[in-house]
C-alpha positions in Angstrom: 147.5 -9.5 75.9 150.5 -11.0 74.0 153.3 -8.5 74.7 156.2 -9.4 76.9 157.0 -5.7 77.4 154.2 -5.2 79.9 155.5 -4.2 83.3 153.4 -5.3 86.3 153.6 -3.5 89.6 153.6 -5.7 92.7 153.5 -4.5 96.4 155.2 -6.3 99.2 154.3 -3.5 101.7 153.6 0.2 101.4 155.5 3.3 102.3 154.6 6.8 101.1 156.5 10.0 101.9 160.2 10.5 102.8 159.4 10.4 106.6 157.6 7.1 106.3 160.4 5.7 104.2 163.0 6.7 106.7 160.9 5.2 109.6 160.6 1.9 107.7 164.4 1.6 107.5 164.9 2.5 111.1 162.2 0.1 112.3 161.5 -2.6 109.7 159.8 -4.8 112.3 156.9 -2.4 112.3 156.0 -3.4 108.7 153.7 -6.2 107.6 155.3 -8.4 104.9 153.5 -10.8 102.6 154.8 -14.3 102.9 157.4 -15.1 100.2 155.3 -18.0 98.9 152.3 -15.6 98.4 154.4 -13.1 96.4 155.8 -15.9 94.3 152.3 -17.1 93.5 151.3 -13.6 92.6 154.2 -13.5 90.2 153.1 -16.8 88.6 149.5 -15.4 88.3 150.7 -12.3 86.4 152.8 -14.4 84.0 149.9 -16.6 83.3 147.1 -14.0 83.2 148.9 -11.2 81.4 151.7 -13.0 79.4 154.3 -10.7 80.9 157.7 -11.6 82.5 158.8 -8.1 83.5 157.9 -6.9 87.0 158.6 -3.9 89.2 158.1 -3.9 92.9 156.7 -0.7 94.4 158.4 -1.0 97.7 161.7 -2.0 99.3 162.6 -5.6 98.4 165.4 -6.1 100.9 164.2 -4.7 104.2 163.8 -8.3 105.3 166.7 -10.3 103.9 165.2 -13.5 105.1 162.0 -12.8 103.1 164.1 -11.9 100.0 166.3 -15.0 100.2 163.2 -17.2 100.3 161.5 -15.4 97.4 164.7 -15.7 95.3 165.1 -19.4 96.1 161.5 -20.1 95.0 162.1 -18.2 91.7 165.5 -19.9 91.0 164.5 -23.4 91.9 161.4 -23.3 89.7 163.5 -22.0 86.8 161.0 -19.2 86.6 162.4 -16.8 83.9 161.4 -13.3 84.9 163.0 -9.9 84.9 162.4 -7.6 87.8 163.4 -4.4 89.5 162.7 -2.9 92.9 163.4 -0.1 95.3 166.0 -1.2 97.9 167.7 0.1 101.0 171.4 0.2 101.9 172.0 -2.0 104.9 174.9 -3.7 106.5 173.5 -7.2 106.2 172.8 -6.8 102.5 175.9 -8.6 101.2 177.4 -9.9 98.0 175.7 -13.3 98.4 172.3 -11.5 98.5 173.2 -9.5 95.4 174.3 -12.6 93.5 171.1 -14.3 94.5 169.1 -11.3 93.2 170.9 -11.5 89.9 170.2 -15.2 89.5 166.5 -14.7 90.2 166.2 -12.1 87.4 166.8 -8.8 89.1 168.3 -6.3 86.6 167.9 -3.0 88.5 167.7 -1.7 92.1 166.8 1.8 93.1 168.3 2.8 96.4 167.1 5.5 98.7 170.2 7.4 99.5 168.7 9.8 102.1 172.2 11.3 102.5 175.8 10.3 102.0 176.7 12.4 105.0 177.6 10.1 107.9 176.7 12.9 110.4 173.1 13.0 109.1 172.8 9.3 108.9 173.9 9.0 112.5 171.6 11.8 113.7 168.6 10.1 112.1 169.7 6.6 113.4 169.7 5.3 109.8 171.5 1.9 110.0 174.1 2.4 107.3 177.0 4.7 106.5 178.9 5.8 103.4 181.2 2.8 103.5 178.2 0.4 103.3 176.9 2.4 100.4 180.2 2.3 98.4 180.5 -1.5 99.0 177.0 -2.3 97.8 177.3 0.0 94.7 180.5 -1.8 93.7 179.1 -5.3 94.2 176.0 -4.4 92.2 178.1 -3.2 89.2 180.3 -6.3 89.5 177.4 -8.6 89.2 175.6 -6.7 86.5 172.7 -5.0 88.4 172.0 -1.5 87.3 171.7 1.0 90.2 169.4 4.0 90.4 169.7 6.5 93.3 166.8 8.3 95.0 168.1 11.5 96.7 166.4 13.5 99.5 167.3 17.1 100.2 166.1 19.7 102.8 165.0 17.2 105.4 164.4 19.3 108.6 167.4 17.5 110.4 169.8 18.2 107.5 172.2 21.1 107.1 174.2 22.6 104.2 177.2 20.5 104.9 175.1 17.3 104.6 173.8 18.6 101.2 177.3 19.3 99.9 178.7 16.0 101.2 176.0 14.0 99.4 176.5 15.7 96.1 180.3 15.3 96.3 179.8 11.6 97.1 177.6 11.1 94.0 180.2 12.9 91.9 183.1 10.7 93.2 181.1 7.4 92.7 179.2 8.3 89.5 180.7 5.3 87.7 178.5 2.9 89.8 175.3 4.9 89.3 173.2 4.4 86.2 170.7 7.1 86.9 169.4 9.5 89.5 165.9 7.9 89.6 164.3 10.6 91.8 165.2 13.8 93.6 162.9 14.4 96.5 162.8 17.9 98.0 161.3 17.7 101.5 158.6 20.3 100.8 156.5 18.0 98.7 153.9 17.5 101.4 152.9 21.1 100.6 151.4 19.9 97.4 148.9 17.6 99.2 148.1 20.2 101.9 149.0 23.7 101.0 150.1 25.0 104.4 153.2 27.1 104.6 154.2 25.5 107.8 155.2 22.4 105.8 158.2 24.3 104.4 161.5 23.7 106.1 164.8 25.6 105.9 168.2 23.9 106.0 169.7 24.5 109.5 172.9 25.9 108.1 171.1 28.5 106.0 171.5 31.9 107.6 168.9 33.5 105.4 165.2 33.9 106.3 163.1 30.7 106.0 161.0 32.0 103.2 163.0 34.7 101.4 165.6 32.1 100.5 163.2 29.4 99.5 163.4 29.8 95.7 167.2 29.9 95.6 167.6 26.8 97.8 165.0 24.8 95.9 166.6 25.5 92.5 170.1 24.6 93.6 169.7 20.8 93.4 168.2 21.1 89.8 171.3 22.9 88.6 173.9 20.7 90.4 172.3 17.4 89.5 172.3 18.5 85.9 176.0 19.3 86.0 176.9 15.8 87.4 176.2 14.3 84.0 174.1 11.4 85.4 170.7 11.0 83.8 168.0 12.4 86.2 164.5 11.0 85.8 162.2 12.7 88.2 162.3 15.8 90.4 159.6 16.1 93.1 158.3 18.8 93.1 158.8 19.4 89.4 159.6 22.9 88.1 156.0 23.4 87.2 154.8 22.3 90.6 157.5 24.6 92.2 156.1 27.5 90.2 152.8 26.9 92.0 154.5 26.7 95.3 156.5 29.8 94.7 153.4 31.8 93.7 151.7 30.7 96.9 154.8 31.6 98.9 155.1 35.1 97.5 151.5 35.8 98.2 151.3 34.6 101.7 154.6 35.8 103.3 156.0 39.2 104.3 159.6 39.5 105.4 162.0 42.1 106.8 165.6 40.8 107.3 165.4 38.2 110.1 161.7 38.5 110.7 159.0 36.9 108.6 155.2 36.3 108.9 153.1 33.7 107.1 149.4 34.2 106.6 148.1 30.6 106.7 144.4 30.3 106.2 143.0 32.5 109.0 146.1 32.3 111.3 149.6 33.7 111.1 153.0 32.3 112.1 156.1 34.3 113.0 159.6 33.2 112.2 162.8 34.8 113.6 166.2 33.8 112.3 164.9 30.4 110.9 163.0 29.7 114.2 159.2 29.6 114.5 158.1 31.6 117.5 154.4 30.8 117.3 152.9 27.4 117.9 149.5 25.8 117.5 147.0 28.3 115.9 149.6 31.0 116.0 148.0 34.5 115.6 144.2 34.2 115.2 140.9 35.8 116.3 138.1 34.0 118.1 134.6 34.9 119.1 132.1 33.3 121.5 128.6 33.7 119.9 125.4 31.7 119.6 126.7 29.4 122.3 129.8 28.3 120.5 133.4 29.4 119.9 134.1 30.4 116.3 137.6 31.3 115.1 139.3 32.8 112.1 140.5 29.4 110.8 136.9 28.7 109.9 136.5 31.7 107.7 136.6 32.2 103.9 139.6 34.5 103.3 140.4 36.5 100.2 143.5 38.7 99.5 142.7 42.4 98.9 146.3 43.5 98.3 149.9 42.4 99.1 153.3 43.9 98.7 156.7 43.2 100.2 155.8 44.7 103.6 152.1 44.3 104.0 149.1 42.0 103.5 145.4 42.9 103.6 142.9 40.1 103.7 139.1 40.0 104.1 137.3 37.0 105.7 133.6 36.2 105.6 132.8 34.2 108.8 130.8 31.0 107.8 128.6 30.8 110.9 128.3 34.5 111.9 127.0 37.5 109.9 130.3 39.3 110.2 133.3 40.2 108.0 136.8 40.8 109.3 139.5 42.7 107.5 143.1 42.2 108.7 145.7 44.8 107.7 149.2 43.4 108.6 152.3 45.6 108.1 156.0 45.0 108.7 158.0 48.2 108.1 160.7 47.4 110.7 162.7 44.2 111.3 161.3 43.9 114.9 157.7 45.0 114.6 154.5 43.7 113.0 151.5 46.0 113.1 147.9 44.6 113.1 144.7 46.5 112.4 141.6 44.3 112.5 138.2 45.7 111.8 134.9 43.9 111.9 131.8 44.7 109.8 128.5 43.4 111.3 126.1 42.5 108.5 123.0 41.9 110.6 122.2 42.6 114.2 123.6 40.0 116.5 124.2 39.4 120.2 127.8 38.2 120.8 127.5 36.7 124.2 131.2 36.1 125.0 134.7 37.3 124.5 136.0 38.7 121.3 139.7 37.8 121.2 142.9 38.6 119.4 145.3 35.8 120.3 149.0 34.9 120.0 149.9 31.3 120.7 153.6 30.9 121.4 156.2 28.2 121.8 156.7 26.7 125.3 160.3 27.7 125.2 159.1 30.9 126.8 159.4 30.5 130.5 158.2 33.8 132.0 155.8 36.6 131.3 155.5 40.2 132.1 152.9 43.1 132.0 154.2 46.5 131.1 157.1 47.3 133.4 155.3 46.6 136.7 154.7 42.9 136.9 156.4 39.6 135.9 156.2 35.9 136.8 157.1 32.5 135.5 154.9 30.0 133.6 154.0 26.7 135.3 156.4 24.0 134.5 153.8 21.5 133.4 150.6 21.7 131.2 147.3 20.1 132.2 143.9 19.6 130.6 142.6 23.1 131.2 143.2 26.6 129.9 144.9 28.3 132.9 144.5 32.1 133.2 147.7 33.4 134.8 147.1 37.2 134.5 144.3 39.6 133.4 144.0 43.3 133.5 141.7 46.0 132.0 143.9 48.6 130.3 143.2 52.4 130.4 145.9 53.4 127.9 148.1 51.6 125.3 149.9 48.9 127.1 151.5 45.5 126.5 152.1 42.0 127.8 155.0 39.8 126.8 157.1 36.7 127.3 160.8 35.9 127.8 162.6 32.7 126.9 165.8 33.3 129.0 167.6 32.1 125.9 169.8 33.9 123.4 168.3 32.1 120.5 164.6 33.0 121.2 163.9 36.8 121.4 161.5 38.4 123.9 158.1 39.0 122.4 155.4 41.6 123.3 151.8 42.1 122.3 150.9 45.8 122.5 147.3 46.9 122.4 146.9 50.5 121.1 143.1 50.6 120.9 142.3 50.2 124.5 138.6 51.3 125.0 137.1 48.4 127.1 140.0 46.1 126.3 141.7 43.6 128.5 145.1 41.9 128.3 145.7 38.4 129.5 148.3 35.7 129.8 147.4 32.0 129.7 148.8 28.5 129.7 147.1 26.3 127.1 146.0 22.7 127.7 148.4 19.9 127.1 147.2 19.3 123.6 148.7 22.6 122.5 151.5 22.9 125.2 151.8 26.6 124.4 151.8 30.0 126.0 149.1 32.4 125.0 148.8 36.2 125.0 145.4 37.6 124.5 143.8 41.0 123.9 140.0 40.9 124.2 136.8 42.8 125.0 133.4 41.6 126.2 130.1 43.3 125.3 126.8 41.5 125.4 124.8 44.3 123.9 123.1 43.6 120.6 125.5 44.7 117.8 123.7 46.8 115.1 125.0 46.6 111.5 128.2 48.6 111.0 131.9 48.5 111.4 134.0 48.5 114.6 137.7 48.4 115.4 138.3 44.8 116.7 142.0 45.1 117.5 144.7 47.6 116.8 148.3 47.0 118.0 151.7 45.5 117.4 153.8 42.5 118.0 157.3 43.6 119.0 160.3 41.3 118.8 163.3 41.7 121.2 163.9 43.9 124.2 
């Protein structure tokens, strides 16, 4: 290999997604660095083996300025002529002497993670730099001839609309120091590795519904970055990837003003005014049969139909000869209707409870049954499922929870198909730390092939 244009990639340490990158800046001592001498010898090996003198580090070069100074000294003192670039972090102890040393050692470009130029966000996240540090480093890099790329992060769960606007305004005002926008990360990219809707986040200042405003919010950075006039290299997710995300979103979510529901692979999650009310498994069904618990997350689901206000899905249970159909409807902004039917393919004895469950956030502090009974939840969780209330119902009835908070609305589970049904309130084990409302029936008779009504009722939001 004779070309000097080959770029070799060399790792000092590894970091992956935006959360890990932030954590590495907040706590750099948690990372394992290679010794500077070892990195230097790796560089010499690449030069000798592949006849290249151009390198690009895959991870932050300046988290440990002591390591960086030693590496640069080794390169400079050996008169080792290489060109290299690297990701870098803004930090208070990264000064002009460090930048000059980098230039002498052959550094021609640094790509900085600018998670935000909003000092409020940086302070909230305990990131150890502010906008003044950023401006100083940008100016010194330009003064000493090191090109600067910026990697931006938008829609982190702790950010808000003001942080977003402040960052873009900062980039606009300091564009003379920025060679390129190397990458724009939108903090929903984990969805691409694990397609679960719960990995979407909304900006805290966005008054719209989490999911109904997703497309508009995601496309905004594309448009604004383009208008800045600075070359933008990579968007993550790309527009093509976002199309896939958006198609998944439109298929799995129904909304009505402040209320939305996400069907997420055998369980559902409820959001109200940008807050998730459900927790853990959310809304799901579970059956005790053949000596084991089976639940709807272990089912192969297919969409039958979907429109703006309803979803119909059918699931073949993997370990039981049954098929469930869920019809979910949201025709009002405070009510979600469920009709769950179950087709039994072969005769089977179900020797335990057949449950329809709603697992909720621990912000709910008290529970009630109909209008007759109420009580508070235990303050602490332990290792067991704790049954707090249970009653066989003889007509349509409901159980519910209260948060004693203006932000979280009351929530009720109403069971309309009451033949042989019971309603129950539970505290989950510590691993879930949730409240649970349950409608269930218990029938140990052998079930012949055929279809039954498994659950029919509503989840009501508010008083």
